[in-house]
C-alpha positions in Angstrom: -38.1 3.2 19.9 -34.5 3.8 20.8 -33.3 0.3 21.8 -30.1 0.4 19.6 -29.2 4.0 20.7 -29.7 3.1 24.3 -27.7 0.0 24.1 -24.8 1.8 22.4 -25.0 4.6 25.0 -24.9 2.1 27.8 -21.8 0.4 26.3 -20.0 3.7 26.0 -20.8 4.7 29.6 -19.5 1.3 30.8 -16.1 1.7 29.2 -13.0 1.8 31.4 -11.0 4.4 29.7 -7.8 3.8 31.7 -6.2 1.9 28.9 -4.2 -1.3 28.7 -1.1 -1.9 26.8 -1.7 -5.6 27.2 -4.4 -5.4 24.6 -2.6 -3.2 22.0 -2.5 -6.0 19.4 -6.2 -6.6 19.5 -7.0 -2.9 19.5 -4.8 -2.4 16.4 -6.6 -5.3 14.7 -10.0 -3.8 15.7 -9.0 -0.4 14.3 -7.9 -2.0 11.0 -11.3 -3.8 10.9 -13.0 -0.5 11.4 -11.0 1.0 8.5 -12.0 -1.9 6.3 -15.7 -1.4 7.2 -15.5 2.4 6.8 -14.0 1.9 3.3 -17.1 -0.1 2.2 -19.4 2.5 3.7 -17.6 5.4 2.1 -18.0 3.6 -1.3 -21.7 2.8 -0.6 -22.7 6.4 0.3 -20.2 7.9 -2.1 -18.4 9.9 0.6 -15.2 11.7 0.0 -14.7 11.8 3.8 -12.9 8.9 5.3 -12.2 7.2 7.7 -13.9 8.8 10.7 -17.0 10.2 9.0 -20.7 10.5 9.9 -22.0 7.4 8.0 -25.5 8.0 9.4 -25.7 11.5 8.0 -24.5 10.3 4.6 -27.3 7.6 4.6 -30.1 9.7 5.9 -29.4 13.1 7.5 -32.9 13.4 8.9 -32.4 10.4 11.3 -30.3 11.4 14.3 -30.0 10.2 17.9 -31.8 12.2 20.5 -29.9 15.4 21.3 -30.2 14.7 25.0 -28.5 11.3 24.7 -25.8 12.9 22.6 -25.2 15.6 25.2 -25.1 13.0 27.9 -22.4 11.0 26.1 -20.4 14.1 25.2 -20.5 15.2 28.9 -19.5 11.7 30.1 -16.6 11.5 27.6 -15.3 14.9 28.5 -15.1 13.8 32.1 -13.1 10.8 31.0 -10.7 13.1 29.1 -11.2 11.6 25.7 -10.0 13.3 22.6 -12.3 15.0 20.1 -11.9 12.2 17.5 -12.9 9.5 20.1 -15.9 11.6 21.2 -17.0 12.1 17.5 -16.8 8.4 16.7 -18.9 7.6 19.8 -21.5 10.2 18.8 -21.5 8.9 15.2 -22.0 5.3 16.5 -25.1 6.7 18.3 -26.4 8.3 15.1 -25.9 5.0 13.2 -27.8 3.2 16.0 -30.6 5.7 15.4 -30.8 4.5 11.8 -31.3 1.0 13.0 -34.0 2.1 15.5 -35.8 4.0 12.7 -35.6 1.0 10.4 -34.0 3.3 7.8 -33.2 1.9 4.4 -29.4 1.2 4.3 -27.3 0.9 1.2 -26.2 -2.5 0.2 -22.9 -3.5 1.8 -21.4 -6.9 2.5 -22.9 -8.6 5.6 -19.5 -8.5 7.2 -19.6 -4.7 7.4 -23.2 -4.0 8.2 -22.3 -2.6 11.7 -19.5 -0.2 10.9 -18.8 1.0 14.5 -18.7 -2.3 16.2 -14.9 -2.7 15.9 -14.3 0.7 17.4 -16.8 0.1 20.3 -15.0 -3.2 21.0 -11.6 -1.5 20.8 -12.8 1.1 23.4 -14.2 -1.6 25.6 -10.8 -3.4 25.6 -9.2 -0.3 26.9 -8.0 1.1 23.6 -8.3 4.6 22.3 -6.7 6.4 19.3 -5.6 9.7 17.9 -4.6 10.8 14.5 -0.9 11.6 14.5 0.6 14.3 12.3 2.5 11.7 10.3 -0.6 10.1 8.8 -0.6 7.3 11.3 -3.5 6.5 13.6 -1.9 6.0 17.0 -3.2 3.2 19.2 -1.2 3.1 22.4 2.4 2.8 21.2 1.5 1.4 17.7 0.9 3.4 14.5 -1.6 2.2 11.9 -1.2 3.8 8.5 -4.4 5.7 7.7 -3.9 5.1 4.0 -6.9 5.6 1.7 -10.3 4.0 1.6 -9.2 1.9 -1.4 -6.1 0.6 0.5 -8.4 -0.9 3.2 -11.1 -2.1 0.8 -11.2 -5.8 1.0 -13.7 -8.6 1.5 -11.4 -10.3 4.0 -12.2 -9.6 7.6 -9.2 -8.4 9.6 -10.2 -10.0 12.8 -13.1 -12.0 14.2 -15.1 -9.8 16.6 -15.0 -12.5 19.2 -13.4 -12.2 22.6 -11.4 -15.5 22.2 -9.9 -14.4 18.9 -9.0 -11.0 20.3 -7.5 -12.5 23.5 -5.4 -14.9 21.3 -4.0 -11.9 19.5 -3.1 -10.3 22.8 -1.5 -13.5 24.0 0.7 -13.6 20.9 -0.9 -16.6 19.4 
């Protein structure tokens, strides 16, 4: 069964990649929430790679999304002129969804970080994208988020609620 992989692929294909500077504050918060979640996962799987690493491969390298689905997403994103890091994170979200479909045993992480790629998917859905700048900043629109280290983002406190109303309030300046 590939319900999770299909759902993630459908979400990625539905994204409007034209961008929106009106949503930069929420996109920055979503990126920071991803960094927080990735720090927990890096610790759980004892990964030296961070922040944009293949969590699914670290958990169980034998469980992967179907190559045909991966190719379809890569082809779709190349038509949308997305950078390699965005493409990789989308593919890695599919591989993580494959773990869920397979019922793979996952390491213990706090409940608030169980779905590590959800903040990035939501950021993309809100018109955000990112790239890694040469200065160590992760660039989201005109904002720069310090990449830092996994430990600098390792906190129990959620950065932002993954709810449209909370994200809209950030964008409205509330």
